C-alpha positions as CSV (number, residue, x, y, z in Angstrom):
1,X,17.4,-138.4,15.6
2,X,15.5,-135.6,17.4
3,X,15.8,-132.3,15.5
4,X,15.5,-133.2,11.7
5,X,13.5,-135.9,12.0
6,X,10.2,-134.3,10.5
7,X,12.2,-133.3,7.1
8,X,15.4,-134.8,6.7
9,X,16.8,-138.4,8.7
10,X,20.5,-138.5,8.3
11,X,20.5,-142.1,9.7
12,X,18.2,-143.4,7.1
13,X,20.0,-146.4,5.7
14,X,20.3,-147.0,2.0
15,X,21.9,-149.6,0.0
16,X,23.9,-148.4,-3.3
17,X,26.5,-149.8,-5.2
18,X,30.2,-148.8,-4.7
19,X,30.5,-147.6,-8.3
20,X,27.4,-146.0,-8.4
21,X,28.8,-143.5,-5.4
22,X,31.5,-143.0,-6.9
23,X,30.8,-142.1,-10.6
24,X,27.6,-140.1,-9.4
25,X,25.4,-142.5,-11.7
26,X,21.8,-143.9,-11.0
27,X,21.7,-146.9,-8.9
28,X,20.4,-150.2,-10.9
29,X,17.0,-149.7,-9.6
30,X,17.0,-146.0,-11.5
31,X,17.0,-144.0,-8.3
32,X,19.0,-140.8,-8.4
33,X,22.2,-141.6,-6.2
34,X,22.5,-139.3,-3.1
35,X,25.9,-138.0,-3.2
36,X,26.9,-135.1,-6.0
37,X,30.6,-135.8,-6.8
38,X,31.1,-133.9,-9.7
39,X,33.6,-131.1,-8.0
40,X,34.8,-132.8,-5.1
41,X,38.1,-132.1,-4.0
42,X,39.9,-135.1,-2.8
43,X,43.0,-135.8,-0.5
44,X,44.6,-138.5,0.0
45,X,47.7,-138.4,2.4
46,X,50.3,-141.0,3.0
47,X,52.6,-141.0,5.9
48,X,56.2,-140.5,5.1
49,X,56.9,-144.2,7.2
50,X,54.1,-145.8,5.3
51,X,52.4,-146.5,8.3
52,X,49.6,-145.3,9.7
53,X,49.3,-145.3,13.6
54,X,47.0,-144.6,16.1
55,X,47.9,-142.6,19.4
56,X,46.6,-140.7,22.4
57,X,47.5,-138.7,25.6
58,X,46.1,-139.2,29.1
59,X,44.5,-135.9,30.3
60,X,47.2,-134.7,32.7
61,X,45.8,-134.0,36.0
62,X,46.7,-130.7,37.9
63,X,49.4,-131.7,41.1
64,X,51.9,-129.1,42.9
65,X,54.1,-130.6,39.7
66,X,52.7,-128.9,37.4
67,X,54.4,-125.8,38.7
68,X,57.3,-127.3,37.2
69,X,55.6,-127.4,33.6
70,X,55.0,-123.5,34.1
71,X,58.4,-123.1,34.9
72,X,59.4,-125.0,32.0
73,X,57.0,-122.8,29.6
74,X,58.3,-119.5,30.9
75,X,61.9,-121.0,30.2
76,X,61.0,-121.8,26.6
77,X,59.4,-118.5,26.3
78,X,62.2,-116.1,27.3
79,X,64.1,-115.0,30.8
80,X,61.3,-115.3,32.7
81,X,61.3,-116.2,36.2
82,X,57.9,-117.7,37.9
83,X,57.5,-116.5,41.3
84,X,55.3,-118.8,43.6
85,X,53.1,-116.0,44.8
86,X,51.2,-115.3,41.7
87,X,50.7,-118.5,40.6
88,X,46.8,-119.4,41.3
89,X,45.0,-122.6,40.7
90,X,41.3,-122.4,39.7
91,X,39.4,-125.2,41.9
92,X,36.1,-126.5,41.3
93,X,34.1,-127.4,44.5
94,X,31.2,-130.2,43.7
95,X,28.9,-129.6,47.1
96,X,25.9,-131.5,45.7
97,X,27.7,-133.9,43.6
98,X,26.4,-132.6,40.1
99,X,29.1,-132.5,38.4
100,X,32.5,-131.3,37.9
101,X,31.7,-127.8,37.2
102,X,28.1,-127.6,38.7
103,X,28.9,-125.6,41.5
104,X,31.4,-123.0,42.9
105,X,35.0,-122.4,41.6
106,X,37.5,-120.5,44.0
107,X,41.0,-119.0,42.8
108,X,43.7,-120.4,45.4
109,X,47.0,-119.4,45.5
110,X,49.8,-122.0,45.5
111,X,51.0,-121.8,48.8
112,X,47.6,-122.5,50.0
113,X,46.6,-125.2,47.8
114,X,45.7,-128.9,49.9
115,X,46.2,-132.4,48.9
116,X,42.7,-132.5,47.8
117,X,42.3,-129.5,46.4
118,X,44.7,-130.4,43.5
119,X,42.0,-133.3,42.1
120,X,39.7,-130.5,41.8
121,X,41.9,-128.1,40.3
122,X,40.5,-127.4,36.2
123,X,43.3,-124.6,35.6
124,X,46.5,-123.2,36.9
125,X,47.5,-119.4,35.7
126,X,50.9,-117.3,36.3
127,X,49.8,-113.8,36.6
128,X,53.0,-112.0,36.6
129,X,53.8,-108.8,35.7
130,X,55.9,-109.7,32.3
131,X,53.8,-112.8,31.3
132,X,51.0,-114.6,31.7
133,X,50.8,-118.3,31.3
134,X,47.2,-120.8,31.4
135,X,47.5,-124.6,31.8
136,X,45.0,-126.6,31.8
137,X,43.9,-130.5,32.6
138,X,43.7,-130.9,28.6
139,X,46.9,-130.1,28.2
140,X,46.6,-127.1,26.4
141,X,48.8,-124.1,26.6
142,X,47.9,-120.0,26.4
143,X,51.0,-117.5,26.9
144,X,50.7,-113.6,26.3
145,X,53.8,-111.1,26.6
146,X,52.1,-108.8,29.1
147,X,54.9,-105.9,28.2
148,X,54.1,-106.4,24.6
149,X,50.5,-105.8,24.8
150,X,50.8,-102.4,27.0
151,X,54.0,-100.6,25.4
152,X,53.3,-101.7,22.3
153,X,49.6,-101.9,21.5
154,X,48.9,-99.5,23.8
155,X,46.2,-101.4,26.1
156,X,46.7,-100.2,29.4
157,X,44.1,-102.3,31.4
158,X,44.1,-105.0,34.2
159,X,46.1,-107.6,32.7
160,X,45.5,-109.6,35.4
161,X,44.2,-112.8,33.5
162,X,44.1,-114.2,29.9
163,X,43.9,-111.4,27.1
164,X,43.7,-112.2,23.2
165,X,43.8,-109.8,20.2
166,X,40.3,-110.4,19.6
167,X,38.5,-110.4,22.7
168,X,37.4,-107.6,24.8
169,X,36.7,-103.9,24.7
170,X,40.2,-103.1,24.0
171,X,40.0,-105.5,20.9
172,X,41.7,-104.9,17.9
173,X,39.8,-103.9,14.8
174,X,39.8,-106.3,12.0
175,X,41.7,-105.2,8.6
176,X,42.0,-108.1,6.7
177,X,42.1,-111.7,6.5
178,X,44.1,-114.2,3.7
179,X,43.8,-117.8,3.0
180,X,46.9,-119.5,3.1
181,X,48.4,-120.8,1.2
182,X,46.0,-120.2,-1.3
183,X,46.6,-116.2,-1.5
184,X,50.6,-117.2,-2.5
185,X,53.2,-114.9,-1.2
186,X,51.3,-111.6,0.4
187,X,53.3,-108.5,-0.1
188,X,50.6,-106.1,1.8
189,X,52.3,-104.3,4.8
190,X,51.2,-103.3,8.0
191,X,52.5,-101.3,11.0
192,X,53.9,-103.7,13.4
193,X,55.9,-101.4,16.5
194,X,56.0,-98.6,14.0
195,X,57.7,-100.3,11.3
196,X,56.0,-101.8,8.1
197,X,56.1,-105.4,7.8
198,X,54.5,-107.9,4.9
199,X,52.6,-110.4,6.2
200,X,54.8,-113.2,4.1
201,X,57.9,-111.9,6.2
202,X,55.8,-112.0,9.6
203,X,54.5,-115.5,8.4
204,X,58.0,-116.7,7.3
205,X,59.0,-115.8,11.3
206,X,56.5,-117.7,13.0
207,X,56.4,-120.9,10.6
208,X,60.4,-121.3,11.6
209,X,59.3,-120.4,15.3
210,X,56.9,-123.1,15.5
211,X,59.0,-125.9,13.7
212,X,62.5,-124.8,15.1
213,X,61.8,-127.6,18.1
214,X,63.4,-125.0,20.4
215,X,60.4,-124.7,22.5
216,X,59.5,-128.2,23.2
217,X,57.5,-127.1,26.7
218,X,54.9,-124.9,24.7
219,X,55.0,-126.6,21.2
220,X,55.0,-130.0,20.7
221,X,57.8,-131.4,18.8
222,X,56.0,-134.2,17.9
223,X,54.2,-132.2,14.9
224,X,55.0,-129.8,12.4
225,X,52.6,-126.8,11.6
226,X,51.5,-125.2,8.5
227,X,49.4,-121.9,8.4
228,X,46.2,-121.9,7.1
229,X,44.9,-118.5,8.0
230,X,45.8,-114.8,8.7
231,X,44.1,-111.8,10.0
232,X,45.3,-108.4,10.8
233,X,44.2,-106.3,13.4
234,X,44.5,-102.4,14.5
235,X,44.8,-101.2,17.8
236,X,43.5,-97.8,18.5
237,X,47.4,-96.4,18.7
238,X,47.7,-97.3,15.0
239,X,49.6,-100.7,15.7
240,X,48.8,-103.8,14.0
241,X,48.9,-107.4,15.0
242,X,49.1,-110.5,12.7
243,X,47.3,-113.4,14.0
244,X,47.8,-116.7,12.1
245,X,46.2,-120.0,12.8
246,X,48.0,-123.5,11.9
247,X,46.9,-126.8,11.7
248,X,48.9,-129.9,12.7
249,X,50.8,-132.7,11.0
250,X,52.1,-135.8,12.5
251,X,54.4,-137.8,10.1
252,X,53.8,-135.6,7.0
253,X,50.3,-136.5,7.5
254,X,47.8,-133.2,8.0
255,X,45.2,-133.3,11.4
256,X,41.6,-132.1,11.1
257,X,40.8,-128.6,11.9
258,X,37.4,-128.4,11.6
259,X,35.3,-128.3,15.1
260,X,31.8,-129.8,14.4
261,X,29.0,-129.8,16.7
262,X,26.5,-132.5,17.6
263,X,22.7,-132.3,15.9
264,X,21.2,-129.9,18.5
265,X,23.5,-126.4,18.7
266,X,26.1,-126.6,20.7
267,X,25.8,-130.0,21.7
268,X,29.8,-131.4,22.0
269,X,30.9,-133.6,19.2
270,X,33.8,-136.2,20.1
271,X,35.7,-135.5,17.3
272,X,37.4,-132.1,17.6
273,X,39.9,-129.8,15.7
274,X,43.4,-128.9,16.8
275,X,44.1,-125.4,15.4
276,X,47.5,-123.5,17.0
277,X,47.0,-119.8,17.0
278,X,49.5,-117.1,17.4
279,X,50.4,-113.3,17.3
280,X,52.7,-111.2,16.3
281,X,53.2,-107.8,17.3
282,X,57.0,-107.0,15.5
283,X,58.6,-108.1,13.0
284,X,60.2,-111.0,15.0
285,X,58.3,-111.5,18.3
286,X,55.6,-114.1,18.9
287,X,53.8,-112.2,21.7
288,X,50.7,-114.5,22.0
289,X,50.3,-118.0,21.7
290,X,47.3,-120.4,22.0
291,X,47.7,-124.5,21.9
292,X,45.4,-127.1,21.4
293,X,46.0,-129.7,23.6
294,X,47.5,-132.2,21.3
295,X,50.6,-129.6,21.1
296,X,50.3,-128.4,24.7
297,X,52.7,-129.2,27.7
298,X,51.7,-132.7,27.9
299,X,52.7,-133.3,24.0
300,X,56.4,-134.3,23.9
301,X,55.5,-138.2,24.4
302,X,52.5,-140.1,24.1
303,X,50.8,-142.2,26.5
304,X,50.6,-145.2,23.9
305,X,51.1,-145.2,20.1
306,X,50.3,-148.1,18.0
307,X,50.5,-149.3,14.3
308,X,47.1,-149.3,12.4
309,X,45.9,-150.9,9.1
310,X,43.4,-149.1,6.6
311,X,40.6,-151.1,6.6
312,X,38.0,-148.2,4.4
313,X,39.7,-147.2,1.3
314,X,38.1,-144.3,-0.9
315,X,35.8,-146.7,-2.2
316,X,34.2,-148.1,1.0
317,X,34.4,-145.0,2.3
318,X,31.9,-143.2,0.0
319,X,29.6,-146.2,0.4
320,X,29.5,-145.9,4.0
321,X,29.0,-142.3,4.3
322,X,26.2,-142.8,0.9
323,X,24.4,-145.5,3.4
324,X,24.4,-143.5,6.5
325,X,22.8,-140.7,4.4
326,X,19.4,-139.9,3.4
327,X,18.4,-141.3,-0.1
328,X,15.4,-138.5,0.0
329,X,18.2,-135.7,-0.8
330,X,21.3,-135.0,-2.8
331,X,24.4,-134.1,-0.6
332,X,26.8,-132.4,-2.6
333,X,30.2,-133.2,-1.7
334,X,32.8,-130.4,-1.5
335,X,35.4,-132.2,0.1
336,X,37.1,-135.4,1.1
337,X,40.4,-136.1,2.7
338,X,42.4,-139.1,4.6
339,X,43.9,-137.1,7.4
340,X,44.1,-137.9,11.5
341,X,41.4,-137.1,13.2
342,X,41.0,-136.6,17.6
343,X,38.5,-137.9,19.8
344,X,37.5,-137.5,23.2
345,X,37.5,-141.2,24.9
346,X,37.0,-142.3,28.6
347,X,37.2,-146.0,28.1
348,X,40.6,-146.5,26.4
349,X,42.4,-149.2,27.6
350,X,45.6,-147.6,26.9
351,X,44.9,-144.5,29.2
352,X,44.7,-144.3,32.9
353,X,42.4,-141.2,33.0
354,X,40.9,-141.1,29.7
355,X,41.5,-138.5,27.1
356,X,42.3,-138.1,23.5
357,X,43.1,-140.8,20.6
358,X,44.2,-140.0,17.0
359,X,43.8,-142.1,14.2
360,X,43.5,-141.9,10.4
361,X,39.9,-141.2,9.1
362,X,37.8,-140.2,6.0
363,X,37.0,-136.8,6.5
364,X,33.8,-135.7,3.9
365,X,32.7,-132.1,4.0
366,X,29.0,-131.9,2.4
367,X,27.2,-128.8,1.4
368,X,23.7,-128.9,0.3
369,X,22.7,-130.0,3.3
370,X,18.7,-129.6,3.2
371,X,18.9,-128.7,6.4
372,X,17.9,-125.3,7.9
373,X,20.1,-124.7,10.5
374,X,23.3,-126.2,9.0
375,X,25.2,-125.3,5.6
376,X,27.6,-128.1,6.7
377,X,27.3,-131.6,7.4
378,X,31.2,-133.5,8.4
379,X,30.9,-136.9,8.1
380,X,34.0,-139.2,9.3
381,X,34.3,-142.9,8.4
382,X,36.9,-144.3,10.9
383,X,39.8,-145.7,8.1
384,X,40.4,-148.9,10.7
385,X,37.6,-149.6,12.4
386,X,34.8,-148.7,9.3
387,X,33.0,-146.7,12.7
388,X,30.8,-143.6,10.8
389,X,29.9,-140.3,13.0
390,X,28.3,-137.5,11.8
391,X,28.7,-133.4,12.8
392,X,27.4,-130.5,12.1
393,X,28.3,-126.6,11.0
394,X,27.0,-123.3,10.2
395,X,29.9,-122.0,8.1
396,X,30.9,-119.9,11.3
397,X,34.7,-120.3,12.6
398,X,36.7,-122.8,10.4
399,X,36.0,-124.0,7.2
400,X,38.1,-125.7,4.4
401,X,38.5,-123.2,1.3
C-alpha cells in the first residue's frame, strides 16, 4: 500500500487465535489484541426464506428501446406523456482511444441518433416542461416534478437539466437533520406548500409509496425500503421540503449503504452503497426521487440468482479481519453486520456486459484507525468466499449511528 506504508501497514499479517479476537484478551504470546470489541454492536441478519443468495444484473446498454423504459417510468409517476422531440441522449465520442469519458460529449436528440451512437451513450434524458427524467447505463433513474419546483418552492430558473434540493444557487437551507428510526416518532412540523406537516406523517407517506409495488418502472418491487435519514430544507419563499433517505432490503436482509473509497482519496472501491432518496414538497406527493442502480429501471428481474453457503461465521470473520489489519495498532470495532453487499464486476460469467453482483458479507466499521486522512476503515469479509476487502471513509456522507 502506497499511502500509509510509512506509518501503518493495513495488510501486515498477524496470527491470533479466534478466541482472543472475540474476547478482546491477549494472545498466547502476551501481545495485545489488535481489535477492541468491548463496545461493538453486532447485527446478524437472516433471510426470511432461510436461504442466502448471490444475485446480479448486467449493465444495460442504452438503445432506441430505452425510450420505452422512459415512457414506462413517466406512466408510473403519473399522467405524463413523453414527447420524442424532448428526449436527448448524451453520447461520448472517444476520438483517441483513451477511454469512454476521455474526449468530447454531445447531446443528441432522439430523432438524430444513429445506430453507432447508442453504443456510446451514457445517459438518456427527458427534458419536458412538466417532469425531468434521467436514465443512465448503470440502471439508475432520477426524476423530479418541474411544475412543483416552480409553483411550490418558487424556484424560477432554467429547469432544463437536473435539479436537486441540496445543489445549486437555489438550493434549500438545512433547518434540521434526523436519524431514523433512532429519533422515533417525530412530531416536529414544517411548512409544506403552506400547510404544517409533521415529519412522521410525511415519512409514513414516503414509506408507503416506496413499498407499495405500484411504481415498478421507478422503484424495484424486488426490494423493501426502510428510512435511515431525514433532512428539512427551507427555500426562499418560506416553503420547506423533506428529503428522506432509505436503505434497501432483500428478503428481509438489509443492504449496505456506506460508500467507502479506495486507499487514495477519491479512488473508486468496488463495493458500493445502495441508497434511495426522495423529496416531498407537500404532505402527499413525491416530487423528486433518485434511485440506486439496483432499484432503477432494470431492477425487476435478476440476470442471475443462485443460493450460496455461508462459510465464514462471525468467529471466522473476526479472525480474518484481525489477520488483515496491522498488529501495531488497536482498532476499535464500532459495528459488525452480516448483510448483503454489492460490488462492481467485469468478469462474471453470468453477466453479459459486466455489472453488479450482490452477496452476503460481514461489514466491519472500525474507528480509532491510526490514520491521519481517514476516521473510518470498512472491512468486508465475503461470507461465501472468505475474501477480504478494505475501504476507507472520512466521516463525510453516510455513516452508521
